[in-house]
N, C-alpha and C positions, 0 to 999 in steps of 0.2 A: 791454387785459387780457382774457384768455380763460379761461373756466371750463368749456368743453365739450371733452371728450377728442377728440383727433384719431383715435384708434383704440381699440376696446374688444374684449376677449375675455371671454366668459361661461363660468363653470364651474358644476358641479352642486352645489357645496358652498362654504361660507365659506372664504376664503383666510386662513390664519394668518400666512404670510410667503412671500416669494419672492426669488429671486436671479437676475440676469442675468450670464452669463459675461463676464469682462473679459480673456479670452485669445484669441489668434488661432486656435488649433487647435480651439476650441469656440465660435467666434463665432456669435452668434444662439441659443446654447443657453440655456434657462431652466429653473429648478427651481421648482415651485410646490407648497407644502405645504398640503394640505387637512386635514380633521379626522381621516381615517383612511388617507390615501394621499399619496404624493408623485408628481407628474406631471413628467416630463422632456419638453420639447418644443423645437421650433425656431420662431423668429420670423423672417419675411422681410418687412422693411419695404419700402415702395415704392422707396426708394433702392437696394435690392438687386436689383430686377427692373423689368420694364416695366409691372407692374401698378400700379393706383392705390390698392389697398387693402392692408391688412396680412394676410399669410398666416400661419396657425397650423397646425402639424403636430405631433401628439402622437407621441412616440417610444417612451415607456415609462411604464407605470403601476406603481408599487411600493407595495404595501400595507404600512403600518407599524402596529405594535401598541404604539406608545409613546404617552405623553401628548402634549399639545399641543406642536407644534414652535414654538419661540420665535425661532429664528435658523437660517439655512442659508447654506452657502458652498460653491462649486464649487472643486475642487482644480486647480492648474495642470498636474497630470499627466494630466488628462483629454484625450481626443482623439476627434474624429469622422472622422479620416483613417485609411485602411487598417483596421488592427485597432482597432475602436471600443471605447473604454472610458470610462466616466464615474465619477469618484469625487467624492463630496460629503459634507459633515458636517452634522449637525443638532444643535441644542441644545434639549433638551426640559425640560418643567416638573418632571421627576423628578431634575434636577440632573446628568444624564448627557449625554455626547456619544455620537453614533452615526456610525460611518464606513460609508457605503454604497459599494459598488462593483458596477457592472453592465456587461455587454457589450451592453446594450440588446436582448438576445434572451433566452436561457434562464438565463444565469449571473448570479446575484445573491448578494452576501454582505453581512453587516452585522456590525460589531464595536462593542461597547459600551465606552466609556472612562469610568471612574469616578474621581473625585478631588475634585470641587467639593462643597461642603456647602450651597450655596444656588443660587438661580437664575442661569443663565448668560446674560449680556446680549449678548455679542459673540463671534464666532468669525472667524478670519482665517488663511489660508494664506500663508506667505511665497513669494515669486515663484520661488525656487530649489527649492521643494518639499522643504525640509529640516525645517521646523517648522510646526506648527499651534498657534496661540495662542487661548486662551479666557479671557475675563474675566467675573468673577462678582460677585454680591452678597455673597459671603463675603470680600470685600476682597482677593482674590488674582487673579493672572494666571498661568496654567499654560502652559508651553511643552511640547508633545508632539513627540518626535522621530519623524518619519515614516519615517526610514530604519532605525529600530530598533523596529519594530512598535508605534509610538506610545507608547513608554516616556516617562514624565515626565522631561524633560531639566532643567527648572528651574521654580521657583515664586517669583514676585515678590509681596511683601506690601505693601499700601497702607492708608491711613488711612480709606478709604471704599470704597463699591462701585465696581468697574470697569465702566463703562458702554460703552466703545468701545475697540477695538484695531485697528490697521491697519498693514500693511507697504507699502513703496513699491518699484516696479520699478527705480528709479534709485538707491535707498539700501538695498541688500540687507541690510546688517547692522543697520539701524535699525528700531525699532518704536515707533509712537505708542500711548500708553496714556492714556485719559482717566478721571478719577475723578469721582464724583458730587458731591464737595465743591467742584468748580470748577477743579481742577488738571489740566493736561495735560502729560505727560512725553514726552520723546523719548529712547529708550534706545539705547545701543550694546549689542546683544545678546551678542556674544562676550565682552565685558568685564563685562556685567551692570551697567553704569554709566549714570547719567542724564546726558545731554549738556546738556539745558536743560529748563526748565519754564516754562509760562505759566499765568495764572490768569484766570478770569472774575470780574467784580466781583459777580456774582449766582450763586445756586445755588437749587435743584439743577441741576447740569449733567446733561443727559439724553442727549446724543449729541455726538460730535466726528468730524471727517473730515480726511483728508490729501489735498491736491490731486494728482491724477495728472499734470496739465499743468504744474505748477510745484511742485517738492518743498519750496520755502520757505514754502508757504502751508498753514495749518491753520485750520479753522473749528470752531465749537462753538455749541450752542444751550442757553441756560439761562434759565429763568423767562420765556420768551417773547421773549428778546432774542438776536440772533445776533452772533457775534464772529468776526472774521477777523484772523489775525496773519500778518505777513511775518517769518519767523524770522531774517532778516538784521538786523532791528531789532525784537527781541521784547519790548521794554520796555512797549509798549502796542499794542493792536489798531490795524490800519490802517482798520478799518471796524466800526462797531457800529450795529445797527438794532433798534428795538423793533417786531417784525413781528407777533407773536401776542399778543393781549390777556391771555391767561392763561398757560399753561405750554407750552413747546416739547416735542416728542416726538422728532423726528428731523431731521437735516440732512445733505445730501450735496452735494459739489462737482460741477459739470459736469466730466466728464473732459476736455473740450476748452477750458475757460475757467475759470481760478481766480477770476474776478470774479463768476461766476454760481453761485448756490446754490439748491437746492430744500429746503424745510423743511415739516414738519407740526407743527401746534400747535392748541391749544384757545383759545376755545370752538369748538364745531361741527366739530372735527377737520378743519381746513382746510389744503390744500396751497397754498403760495405759492412762486413762483419769482422771485428777486430778482437784479438786477445791482447791484454796488457803486456804480455811477455814477448810479443812479436810486432814487427813493423810491417809485416806483409798481411794483407787481408785474406781471411779464409774464403770469403765470398765477395766478389765485386761484380755487380750486375747493373747495367743501365736500365732505367725504367722510363716509361712514357706515361704522362697523365697520372701521376702518383695519387693513390687513394688510401693510404694508411699503412701502418707498420705494427706488427704484433708477434710475440713469441707464443708458442704453445706452452702451457704452464707445466706440462709433465714430460713431453717428448722434445728431443733436440731439434726442433724445427722453428725457423723464423719465417713469417709470412709477410708479403707486401703486395698491395694491389696496384696494378698498372692497367689503366683504361678498363677493359671489360674482363680482365684476367686476374684471378687470385692465385699467386704463386707462392710455393713453399720450398725452402732450401733446407736440407739436412745439414747440421753443423756439428763439427767435432768440438766437443767442449773441454776436453782434457788438454 
C-alpha cells in the first residue's frame, strides 16, 4: 500500500477541479481550474520520454471571471496537431456552463450556456462531438447540440439530482446517467429511451462511472460503499466493498482495467485505489481540500488534487 505520490506539481492557488484529456489528438493535455484562472498544460510522464521525472509545460493561462468552477471537460474536437485549438466546458456555481475555445495564442472566446436552475454536477462530451451533456441538482440532464451553436436538443427529467453522466467511445448512441437516489440509467439517446437501470442499496449515490476498457462495466459510490455491475448480468453487483467509513465523494475506473477503481471518501478525504480481487488498497492517501480525481487514459497513473498540489500515483493494474 502506497500513500506517497509518485509525481507532484505545485500551483500558486487552490485547485478547484481538473481534467486530463482522454483523446489521442490531445494526449497529455490537462485543464486545471484555480480560483480566477484556468491553466492548460502538457504532462510528459517518464513513460513518454527518457527522463525519470514528470515534465510539466504550461501552454496557456486563461483568466476567468466566473464563480468557482465545479466541473470541467475537454472536447473531442480539440487538437494539438497542425492548427492547434482547444475547446473545453466548465460548470460553475452560478448554474451556467461556459464553452471556452482557444488557439493557445491570442484567440480566445467564451460562450455562456444557461438552462439549469441549480448546481451542475457533471458535464460530458460525446465522442462523435455531436452533443454535450450536463447533469444538475435541478433533477434534469440537458443535451446541448454542438453542431447547432449549443442549442438545447433535449431535456431529461429525473426524480433526484443528476450526479454523473458519461458517454462511451464504443457505444456512441448510449449515455449513462446516475441519480443521487441510487439509480443509474443507460439511455439510448436517439430514441430517448432507457435501455436498463441498476440501483445501489444505499444512498446518497455521489458518483458513477462507465469503464472505457469494458463497456459492460459500471461502478458507483454511495455512503462509503462501492458497487460494480456487469451489465450482461445486471440483477446484482459483481462486487461491493465498504471502502470509506463515512461518505463517498467520487469514483473512477482505470481506463485500462475494469477491475481497478480509484475513489475519494471521508473521513479525512482519503484516496483509495482498489482491485476487485483484493480487500487491501493499492493506494491509500489522505488528501486535504480535495479538488478532483482523474486517471491518465494511457498510462497507469491516477491523479488527485489536494489544495495547491496536483498529485499522481503510479498504480499496478494487473
